[in-house]
C-alpha positions, 0 to 999 in steps of 0.5 A: 046082227052079225059081228064082224071079225078080224082074220088075217087081214081081212073083215069077215061076217063072224060065220064066215071066219075060219081058222086052219085046223092045222093051226098051232093055236088051235092044236097045241094052244101055241098063241096069246092074246089080249083084251082090250076094253072099250068105254064110250067107244075108245080103247082103254090103256092099248099102249099097255095092251101092246107092250105086254103083247109084244112082250108075250110073243117075245117070250114064246119066240112068235114073230109080231106079225103087224106093227101097233099101227096097224092093230090099232086101225084094226081095233077102231075098225071093229069098234065102228063095224060092229057099233061098240061103245062099250065092251072088249075087243079080244085080239089072239096071235098064233104060231101059225099054220104050218100044214101038218102037226108036229110038237116041233116049231114050224119054220121060222117064215110061218105067217102068224094067225091073226084074229080080233073079234068085239065082245058088246058089253053095254054099261061095262063100267057100271055092273051091278056087281062092283056095289055088292063085291065077288064071292070067291074061293080058293082052289090049288094053283096047278097052271104052268109056271109061266104065267107072266106070258099071256097065253091062250093056255086058259083050261085050268082057269076056266075049270077053277071058274067053273068050279067057283059057279058051282059052289056058288061064288063068282071066281076063284083065287088060285093058291101055290106053297100056301099063297095066293097068286092070282084069280082065273083072270085078275090079280088079287089084292088085299087091304089091312090097316090101309095098305093095299098088298099084293103078289110081287110080279115074277112068272108066277103071276100075270103082269096086269095091265090094269095092275100096273095103272091102279097101283100107279093110281095108289101111289099118286093118291098117296096110298101105301103099297105093299108087294109081297104074296099072302094066305088065304087065312090072312086074306080073310082077316083083311079089312077089305079085298079086291081084283082088277083086270082089263074088263072087271077093272077094280071089283070089290071081294067081299067073300073068301071061302064063305068068310066074310071080308071086313064088314062084307061090304064094299070097303073105302080103298077098293070103291075108291081106286075104282072110281080113279082108275075109270076117271083116268084111264077115260082121260088116256082112252084112244 
């Protein structure tokens, strides 16, 4: 089945979808993106993703080309056109096509490029890894300093992911000044003596939509949360570890740089938070 994708207001077959070679997203990674999960044909945390999209665009002075309602209509049409039950919708907005290559921003009236496409992931919420946990390695964090903007500059996280795979792991945690920032595409957590510990929000990490929801649900469940940075050594000595993201939800981590976390099995805090997150977000899915 050929996917239908969205390109600048048009719905076209994926093999007919084109973007200019002069688009600044292609030439300079001058764009931002969001990924919204779909469960049971419904969008998870859509409003939160729209809030972050607008913040990212504003931080880069890119004009937001669509209203929230138009983004929502496009997401829903893509779900219907492609028969998506479980999966994801990728949305990318770039500064557009100025007609040539230049380091300077193009004129303010340059029309942004908007692309959306679906990825079918049957059984997304029932990933087998959620029952066994991930193994992660640590790598030096060599990204630029504005990780709070969800840009399409993903080469280094991709390189880190590939290093993890080459070393028999599932993902990499990036480390700066001796402390964990985040995973390649997720926020990182440890649990010690019942306290959930995760790095505080700043320019150093992405302000995860799933992170915000999980911490809210944890507070509602009267779990103790401490927002601060932590080291790899501290993580290895933790009782549990896990990550959160829009596609992995809450994913346990059972090994860090070869050291077993806790007893090596999925811990009760991560398991409960995953359960709560899926239950509660499905109630508000649209």
